[in-house]
C-alpha positions in Angstrom: 11.5 -16.4 -3.8 11.8 -14.7 -0.4 9.9 -11.5 0.3 10.0 -9.5 3.5 6.8 -7.6 4.2 7.4 -4.6 6.3 4.3 -3.3 8.0 5.5 0.2 9.0 3.6 0.6 12.2 4.5 -0.2 15.8 1.7 -2.7 16.4 1.3 -6.2 15.1 -2.6 -6.3 15.0 -2.7 -6.5 11.2 0.0 -9.2 10.8 -2.3 -12.2 11.0 -4.8 -10.8 8.6 -2.0 -10.1 6.1 -0.5 -13.5 6.5 -3.8 -15.3 5.9 -4.5 -13.2 2.7 -1.0 -13.6 1.4 -0.9 -17.3 2.0 -4.0 -17.6 0.0 -2.9 -15.6 -3.0 0.9 -16.0 -3.2 2.7 -18.3 -5.7 3.6 -21.7 -4.3 7.4 -20.9 -4.3 7.0 -17.6 -2.4 8.2 -17.5 1.2 7.0 -14.6 3.2 8.2 -12.9 6.4 6.0 -10.2 8.0 7.5 -7.8 10.4 6.7 -4.4 12.0 8.9 -1.5 12.9 9.9 -1.1 16.6 9.5 2.6 16.8 6.9 4.7 15.1 3.1 5.3 14.9 0.6 2.6 15.6 -1.3 3.6 12.4 -0.6 5.9 9.4 -3.3 8.3 8.3 -1.5 11.6 7.7 1.9 12.8 6.4 2.9 13.4 10.0 2.4 9.7 10.8 4.3 8.8 7.6 7.4 10.8 8.7 7.4 9.0 12.1 7.5 5.7 10.2 10.0 6.4 7.4 13.4 5.9 9.0 12.6 2.7 10.8 11.1 1.3 7.6 14.2 2.2 5.7 16.5 0.5 8.2 14.3 -2.6 8.3 14.4 -2.7 4.5 18.2 -2.4 4.4 18.4 -5.2 6.9 16.2 -7.3 4.6 18.6 -7.0 1.7 21.5 -8.0 3.9 19.5 -11.0 5.1 19.2 -12.2 1.4 15.6 -11.4 0.7 14.7 -11.2 -3.0 12.3 -8.2 -2.5 10.6 -5.9 0.0 7.0 -4.8 0.3 6.4 -1.5 2.1 3.0 -2.6 3.4 1.1 0.7 3.8 -1.0 2.6 1.4 0.9 5.7 2.2 4.1 4.1 0.9 6.2 5.6 3.7 9.8 6.2 2.7 9.3 4.3 -0.6 11.5 6.6 -2.7 14.3 6.4 -0.2 14.0 2.6 -0.1 14.3 2.4 -3.9 17.5 4.5 -3.7 19.0 2.4 -0.9 18.2 -1.1 -2.1 19.4 -3.2 -5.0 16.5 -5.6 -4.7 12.9 -4.8 -5.8 11.0 -2.5 -3.5 7.2 -2.2 -3.8 4.7 -0.1 -1.9 0.9 -0.5 -1.9 -0.3 2.7 -3.4 2.0 2.9 -6.4 1.2 -0.4 -8.1 -2.5 -0.2 -7.2 -3.2 3.2 -8.8 -1.2 2.2 -11.9 -3.2 -1.0 -12.3 -6.4 1.1 -11.9 -5.2 3.5 -14.6 -5.0 0.5 -17.0 -8.4 -0.9 -16.1 -10.3 2.3 -16.5 -10.2 5.9 -17.5 -10.7 7.3 -14.0 -10.3 5.8 -10.6 -11.3 6.8 -7.1 -9.5 6.0 -3.8 -12.0 4.9 -1.2 -10.8 4.3 2.3 -10.8 5.2 6.0 -9.3 8.0 8.1 -11.7 10.8 7.4 -11.1 14.2 5.8 -7.7 14.6 7.6 -6.3 11.6 5.7 -7.1 13.0 2.2 -3.9 15.1 1.9 -1.6 12.1 2.1 -3.5 10.2 -0.6 -3.7 13.1 -3.0 0.0 13.9 -2.6 0.9 10.3 -3.4 -1.1 10.3 -6.6 0.6 13.5 -7.6 4.0 12.0 -6.9 3.2 9.0 -9.1 2.0 11.2 -12.0 -1.6 10.0 -12.1 -3.4 13.1 -10.9 -5.2 13.4 -14.3 -6.8 10.0 -13.8 -8.0 10.5 -10.3 -11.7 11.0 -10.1 -11.8 11.6 -6.3 -10.7 10.5 -2.9 -13.6 9.5 -0.6 -12.9 8.4 2.9 -15.2 7.2 5.6 -14.9 8.6 9.2 -13.8 5.1 10.5 -10.2 5.4 11.8 -7.6 2.8 10.8 -7.3 1.4 14.3 -11.1 0.9 14.4 -11.2 -1.2 11.2 -11.6 -4.6 12.9 -14.4 -3.5 15.2 -17.4 -4.0 12.9 -16.8 -5.6 9.6 -20.4 -5.1 8.2 -20.4 -1.5 9.2 -17.0 -1.0 7.5 -18.1 -2.7 4.3 -21.3 -0.8 4.1 -19.6 2.6 4.7 -17.0 1.8 2.0 -19.8 0.8 -0.4 -21.7 4.1 0.1 -18.5 6.1 -0.6 -17.6 4.0 -3.6 -21.1 4.3 -5.0 -20.9 8.1 -4.8 -17.4 8.0 -6.4 -18.9 6.1 -9.4 -22.2 7.9 -9.8 -21.1 11.4 -8.8 -17.4 11.6 -9.5 -17.1 9.5 -12.7 -14.9 6.7 -11.4 -14.9 3.4 -13.2 -12.3 1.7 -11.0 -12.1 1.8 -7.2 -8.9 1.5 -5.2 -9.2 0.6 -1.6 -7.1 3.2 0.3 -5.6 1.1 3.1 -3.7 -2.1 3.4 -5.9 -3.3 6.2 -9.1 -3.4 4.2 -8.6 -7.1 3.4 -11.4 -9.5 2.3 -13.5 -6.5 1.1 -12.5 -5.9 -2.5 -14.4 -8.9 -3.9 -17.5 -8.1 -1.9 -17.6 -4.5 -3.2 -16.8 -5.5 -6.8 -19.8 -7.7 -6.9 -22.0 -5.0 -5.5 -20.6 -2.1 -7.6 -20.0 -3.8 -10.9 -16.6 -2.1 -11.5 -13.1 -3.3 -10.7 -12.1 -2.9 -7.0 -8.4 -3.2 -6.2 -7.1 -4.5 -2.9 -3.7 -2.7 -2.6 -2.1 -5.4 -0.4 -2.8 -8.1 -2.9 -1.9 -5.9 -5.9 1.5 -5.3 -4.2 2.1 -9.0 -3.6 1.5 -10.1 -7.2 3.4 -7.1 -8.6 6.4 -7.9 -6.4 6.3 -11.6 -7.5 6.1 -10.5 -11.1 9.2 -8.2 -10.8 11.3 -11.0 -9.1 10.3 -13.6 -11.7 11.1 -11.2 -14.6 14.4 -10.2 -13.1 13.3 -6.5 -12.8 13.8 -3.9 -10.2 13.8 -0.1 -9.8 16.2 1.7 -12.1 19.4 2.8 -10.4 19.5 5.7 -12.9 16.2 6.9 -11.5 17.0 5.9 -8.0 20.8 6.1 -7.5 22.6 4.8 -4.4 22.9 7.5 -1.8 26.4 9.0 -1.2 28.5 7.5 1.5 28.6 9.8 4.6 28.1 9.8 8.3 24.5 9.6 9.4 23.4 9.5 13.1 20.1 8.4 14.6 
């Protein structure tokens, strides 16, 4: 099984972290290629950033299918361009947000998204939950003031900040499952799960295992739901 992991930002600072985590959790027969987009934002925290990333992500995904990959992972919790990717490709396409919140909806009655980016980033996360039809199961979105590009500066500070928001989500908002709201929050879910006593979902790992499952079961997005785009001239 060959999976192309597209990190839809114009920096490679997350790639090694993703590679290490994926090598640890992937199935033995899974081969991974991790790439970035050449043009676009260096991080995605708002819908504005997402739009900057979408076209390059789509083009890289189409390239992956031509290269013979079995599936594509759109590696960002904002799932930039995911619906368009599902329309364009005949191989499975998986984002980070969509599988994570659906898994959360199975594990509990209410889930909260806990992440980074501050108040400005809430809009993107709420809109995605609405798009995927799970607004009724969303207890809250709680984000620390730590920006995405600052995640790697102080690991302990990051973990403690996420813990405090997750604790509030459980005690004040009624969440019984926590979804980490960024693909760069690796190596944290297990720590928080032990401290909080509820399931904590790492979206990057959820996407990996969900993708492997689809490929092994011979499943992909329905072309009735996501039909191929009409042939026409498009310029960029």
